[in-house]
C-alpha positions in Angstrom: -106.2 235.1 -33.8 -107.6 237.4 -36.5 -104.3 237.3 -38.4 -104.2 233.5 -38.2 -107.8 233.2 -39.4 -107.1 235.5 -42.4 -103.9 233.6 -43.3 -105.7 230.2 -43.1 -108.6 231.4 -45.3 -106.4 232.9 -48.0 -103.9 230.1 -48.1 -106.6 227.4 -48.3 -108.2 229.3 -51.2 -104.9 229.9 -53.1 -104.0 226.2 -52.7 -106.7 225.5 -55.3 -104.4 227.1 -57.9 -101.8 224.3 -57.5 -103.6 221.3 -59.0 -105.5 220.5 -55.8 -108.8 218.8 -56.7 -111.8 220.6 -55.2 -113.8 217.6 -54.1 -110.7 216.4 -52.1 -109.5 219.8 -51.0 -109.9 218.8 -47.4 -108.2 215.4 -47.9 -104.9 215.5 -49.9 -104.8 213.5 -53.1 -102.6 213.4 -56.2 -103.7 215.5 -59.2 -103.2 214.2 -62.8 -101.3 216.1 -65.4 -102.9 216.7 -68.8 -99.4 216.8 -70.5 -97.9 213.7 -72.0 -94.2 214.5 -71.6 -92.3 213.4 -68.5 -90.9 216.9 -68.0 -94.4 218.4 -68.0 -95.5 215.7 -65.5 -92.5 216.4 -63.3 -93.2 220.2 -63.1 -96.9 219.5 -62.6 -96.0 217.2 -59.7 -93.8 220.0 -58.2 -96.7 222.4 -58.7 -98.9 220.0 -56.8 -96.4 219.7 -54.0 -96.5 223.4 -53.4 -100.3 223.2 -53.0 -99.9 220.3 -50.6 -97.3 222.3 -48.6 -99.8 225.3 -48.5 -102.6 223.0 -47.2 -100.3 221.4 -44.6 -99.2 224.8 -43.3 -102.8 226.1 -43.2 -103.8 222.9 -41.4 -101.2 223.4 -38.7 -101.9 227.1 -38.4 -105.6 226.3 -38.1 -104.9 223.8 -35.3 -102.8 226.4 -33.5 -105.6 229.0 -33.9 -108.1 226.6 -32.3 -105.8 226.1 -29.3 -105.3 229.9 -29.0 -109.0 230.5 -29.3 -109.6 228.0 -26.5 -107.1 229.8 -24.3 -108.9 233.1 -25.0 -112.2 231.7 -24.0 -110.8 230.4 -20.7 -109.3 233.7 -19.9 -111.9 236.2 -21.1 -115.1 234.1 -21.2 -117.0 232.2 -23.8 -118.3 234.8 -26.3 -118.7 232.8 -29.6 -120.8 235.5 -31.4 -118.2 238.2 -30.5 -115.3 236.0 -31.8 -117.3 235.2 -34.9 -117.8 238.9 -35.7 -114.3 240.1 -35.1 -112.7 237.2 -36.9 -114.6 238.0 -40.0 -114.9 241.8 -39.7 -111.3 242.8 -38.9 -109.6 240.9 -41.8 -111.8 242.7 -44.4 -109.2 245.4 -45.1 -106.6 242.7 -45.8 -108.6 241.6 -48.8 -107.9 244.9 -50.5 -104.5 243.4 -51.3 -106.4 240.8 -53.4 -108.7 243.3 -55.0 -107.5 242.7 -58.5 -108.1 239.0 -58.2 -111.5 239.5 -56.6 -112.5 241.9 -59.5 -111.3 239.4 -62.1 -113.4 236.6 -60.6 -116.4 238.9 -60.2 -116.2 239.6 -63.9 -116.1 235.9 -64.7 -119.1 235.3 -62.4 -121.1 237.9 -64.2 -120.3 236.2 -67.6 -121.7 232.8 -66.4 -124.9 231.4 -67.8 -128.1 233.2 -66.6 -130.6 231.4 -64.4 -134.1 232.5 -63.3 -135.0 232.5 -59.6 -138.6 231.1 -59.4 -140.0 233.1 -56.5 -138.5 236.5 -57.4 -138.7 236.0 -61.2 -135.3 237.7 -61.7 -132.6 236.3 -63.9 -129.0 236.3 -62.4 -125.7 234.7 -63.5 -125.6 231.2 -62.1 -122.2 231.6 -60.4 -123.5 234.5 -58.3 -126.3 232.2 -57.1 -123.8 229.5 -56.3 -121.8 232.0 -54.4 -124.8 233.1 -52.4 -125.6 229.5 -51.5 -122.0 228.9 -50.5 -122.0 232.0 -48.2 -125.2 230.9 -46.5 -124.0 227.4 -45.9 -120.6 228.6 -44.8 -122.2 230.9 -42.3 -124.3 228.1 -40.8 -121.1 225.9 -40.6 -118.7 228.5 -39.2 -121.2 229.7 -36.6 -121.7 226.2 -35.4 -117.9 225.7 -35.2 -117.5 228.9 -33.1 -120.3 227.8 -30.7 -118.7 224.4 -30.5 -115.3 225.9 -29.7 -116.8 227.8 -26.8 -118.3 224.7 -25.3 -115.8 221.9 -26.1 -112.1 221.3 -26.2 -110.1 222.1 -29.4 -109.5 218.4 -30.1 -113.2 217.7 -30.0 -113.9 220.6 -32.4 -111.2 219.2 -34.7 -112.8 215.8 -34.6 -116.3 217.1 -35.4 -115.0 219.3 -38.3 -113.1 216.3 -39.7 -116.2 214.2 -39.6 -118.2 217.0 -41.3 -115.6 217.3 -44.0 -115.6 213.5 -44.5 -119.4 213.6 -45.0 -119.0 216.4 -47.4 -116.5 214.4 -49.3 -118.8 211.3 -49.5 -121.7 213.5 -50.8 -119.3 215.1 -53.3 -118.2 211.6 -54.5 -121.8 210.4 -54.9 -123.1 213.6 -56.5 -120.2 214.3 -58.9 -119.5 210.5 -59.4 -115.9 210.9 -58.5 -113.9 207.6 -58.2 -113.6 206.1 -54.7 -110.3 204.4 -54.6 -108.6 202.0 -52.2 -106.8 205.0 -50.6 -110.2 206.6 -50.0 -111.4 203.4 -48.2 -108.2 203.5 -46.1 -108.9 207.1 -45.2 -112.5 206.2 -44.3 -111.2 203.4 -42.0 -108.7 205.7 -40.3 -111.4 208.4 -39.7 -113.8 206.0 -38.1 -111.1 204.2 -36.0 -109.9 207.6 -34.8 -113.4 208.7 -33.9 -114.1 205.5 -32.0 -110.8 205.8 -30.1 -111.4 209.4 -29.1 -115.0 208.8 -28.0 -113.7 205.7 -26.0 -116.4 203.5 -27.4 -114.2 200.4 -26.9 -113.6 201.3 -23.3 -117.3 201.7 -22.6 -118.1 198.4 -24.5 -115.5 196.5 -22.5 -116.8 198.0 -19.2 -120.4 196.9 -20.0 -119.2 193.4 -21.0 -117.3 193.0 -17.7 -120.3 194.3 -15.8 -122.6 191.7 -17.5 -120.2 188.9 -16.6 -120.2 190.0 -12.9 -124.0 190.1 -12.9 
């Protein structure tokens, strides 16, 4: 499970290097090429397809990891805090393989524009502040997911995470003023229809309607 968790994390992050737009990282979309020639556009499209393949593989691997984690909980008990710790602690040596890349980005973070923290009064590069905010929000999110995995089925967890990603996408579109196309509306419709079907809202509504008719 630790190996799968490490692989999913690394592949998802590396997919951003293949023209995958960050606001739509969780929902695939086409990336535009800045080159005008058809050849450059073709290679850019192939580059983007590699990113899509990486995200697809990571998605399937993540789903398999969720099922495997559910099996472990049934066999050894529901210990969400223990699973959260080992999933994040044991993969740490694996990041030594990416040490040069981590160092490169750490240097870039340190060169970002300085910003003053009001309460402390200390000036820090803004990218390090963004990273801290990202780590804190990620911790709250992933801890909730691990607790949810211990209490609910893997399919329920996947649905909740999908809805959370959808809300993040909407906030991203509003905040960064990204375009909301017809395909986005179609994706929105599919998300809500899938949610209603899974929660059996239509079945409950039909049952109440039949009960009212009998009364």
